[in-house]
N, C-alpha and C positions, 0 to 999 in steps of 0.2 A: 174683122172681116167675117161676114156670115158664112155658114157652111155651104150654102148653095153657090156662092161666088168662089169659095175655096175649091169646091169640087169641079166647077167649070174651068177654073185656071189650071187645076191639076190635070184635067182631061186634055188640055191644049199643050201641056208640057211634054217634051220627049221623055222617054223612060228614065234616062239619066241626064238631067239638065246641066249638070256639072261633071267634069271628068276628075275623079279622085284617084290619083296615081297610086301605084303599088308602093312607091317609096314613101309617100305621105301616110298611107294606111299602115305600113310597117312601123313608122315612127310613132304614130298614134298608139298602136298596139304596145310598143315598147314603153312609152311613157305611162300608159294606163296600167301596165303590169308593174312598173316601178312603184306607182302610187298604191297599188293593191285595191283600187276602186274600179271594179269591172263595169260599173254603170257609167263611167265617164265617156263623154263623146266630144269630138272636136266641133266647135261651132265657128263657122266663117260668117262674117257680117260686114256691112258697110255703114260708116257713120260720116257725118259732115266734117269737113276740114281738109287739110292736105293741099298740095300744090294744084291739084286738078279739081278741087271742090268736094272730094270725098276721099276717105281712107278705108283701107281694108283692115280688118281686125280678126284675131283668132283668140278663142278662149276655150277652156274645157268646161263642160256643163254636165251635170248629173241628170237633168230633166230634159224632156222633149216637150215643147209647147204644142198645143193642139194643131196649129197650122204649119208647123215646121215640115220641111222636106228633109227626109233622111236618106242618105246614100251610104250603103254598106259595101265595103270592099275588104276582103280577106279578114273578116271579123272585126274591123274597125268601122265606126260610124261617124259620118260628117253630117252636121245639121246646118240648115240654112233657113232663115225666116223668109216669108214671101216677099217682103219689101226688098231685102238684099238680093233675092233671087232675080228680081227684075233687072238688076244691073250685072248680075253674075252669070246669067244663062249663057252656056257655051264656053265658060271659062275652065281653066285647068287649075286644080288645087294640088300643089306638089310640095315636096320637101327637098331642099337643095343644100349641099355642103360645098363651101368654097373657101378660099384663103381668108376671106373676110368674116367667115362664120357659117353657121348653119341655121336655117329657118324655114318655116312654112311660107310659101309664096303663092300668089294668084297671078296667072297669066290670062289676061282678059282681052279677048278680041273686040269687045265692045268699047274699050277705053279709047277715047278720041285722042288724048294726049297722055304721055307718061313722063316721068321725071326720074331723077336719080335717087330720090329719098327712099324708094323701096316700099313705101306703105300707101302710096296714092295710086289711083287708077285713072 
């Protein structure tokens, strides 16, 4: 994506195109501290597959790509690439603990259908 297009898209985006919850930020901060790698950031992304045609993914990343959107909350950073952001705008990135386990989750108002697998949107 060229910089002019990137700048135009960024100008159209709300200040925080995703909601990064305090619970998610706290867990990121905890995991980063445990690793002792202060440069680690949580990356949320979408890739093909899953019951609905795409799946959500999370990974820790040391680097920030030129076009990434960074959302900082309570000292923790969430990165999203522009392609994934098209599908995630308005979503909530959270960390939940339940009887079945604990995980980062995305609640996406843009998802037309959802399923029980937990990784599709």
